[in-house]
N, C-alpha and C positions, 0 to 999 in steps of 0.2 A: 504493500498499500504507499510504502514511503516513497517510490519511484514515481508513483502513479501522482502522488501529492507534489512533488517537485517539477512532474512536467505541466501541471496543471497550472501550479503559482507561474511557471514561464510562460505558459499559454495566456496567464490573463494580460500581458503586454501586447499581445497579438491581435488581430481582428477574427476571433474566433469564438463560437459557444461551443459549449458541449451538452449534448441531449442524452439522457438515460435512462430507458425505458425498461423496469423490472419485471420481468416475465414469470410466474410461478409462484410457489410460496417458499421462497427462499427467506432470509434475514437478509435483508436490505439497510441496515444500520451502516454499514460501509459507504454504501452510495449514498444516504443521505446526509452522511457528514462530508464526503466530497461536496454534496449541493451547498454545504454551508451558507444558510438562510441567515444565521444569527449572528455572524460576523464573518471577516476575510479568512480564508482558507489560510494555514499556516502550514508550511512544510518543515520535514524533521531537521532542515537545515537553520530555522527562526525565519525564513523569509516570509513576507507574507502577501498574496495576491492583491493586486491593486486594483480589482475589480471582480465580479463575480460573473463567472462564466458557466458556471452548471447548472443544470437542471435537473433533477431525476426525478420522476413520476414512477409509481408503483401500476402497473396495468392492472393489477385485479380490484384496483379501486374504481376502475372505469370499466370494466370488463361486460357490465351490464348496461352501460349506458352508450349513448349515441358516439360515433365515432369523431361527430363535433365535439363533443363536450371533452374527450381525450385527448383530439387536436388542439385545442384550445387551452389544457394544462399544461400539456407540453411546450408550446410557444410561448407561453405566458409572459417569460423572462425574458425573451429574444431581442424585444422592441428596446427595453432599459439599457440590454448590454452593448447593442449597438451604439444606441446613445450615449452610454457611458464612455465607450471607446472614441468615439469622435469628440467627445469634452475633454478627455485624458490629453487629447492629441491638437487643443484647438482648431476642430476643424469642422466649420459652421458648414450648414446644410445649403445646398446650391440649388438654384431652380433652373430646373432644363430649358432651354429655349421653345422646346413645342410645349412643355408645361405653363408657361407665359404667354404662348399664345392662345390656348386653350382658357385662361381666365379673363383675357381681354375680352 
């Protein structure tokens, strides 16, 4: 698990999101730990993730729900993860010319 934590902490500086879907009746406490919704993930080296990039969803929680419900939960954190990355690098959103023409 230490190597995985190191990799996630490193990846938190990159434009990436990690989505984990737990399938089956296994104990997913390790995956919930990697999700680190309560604070930044800290690698064994002591280095902390600069942003949350992991979303863990246990499939069994949504097995009887609609596909849309599962998709909504799986993708729930991605917009914030994207905007956090852009803010971290001072990259403001840009308006595409095509979008600007549609708004006029």
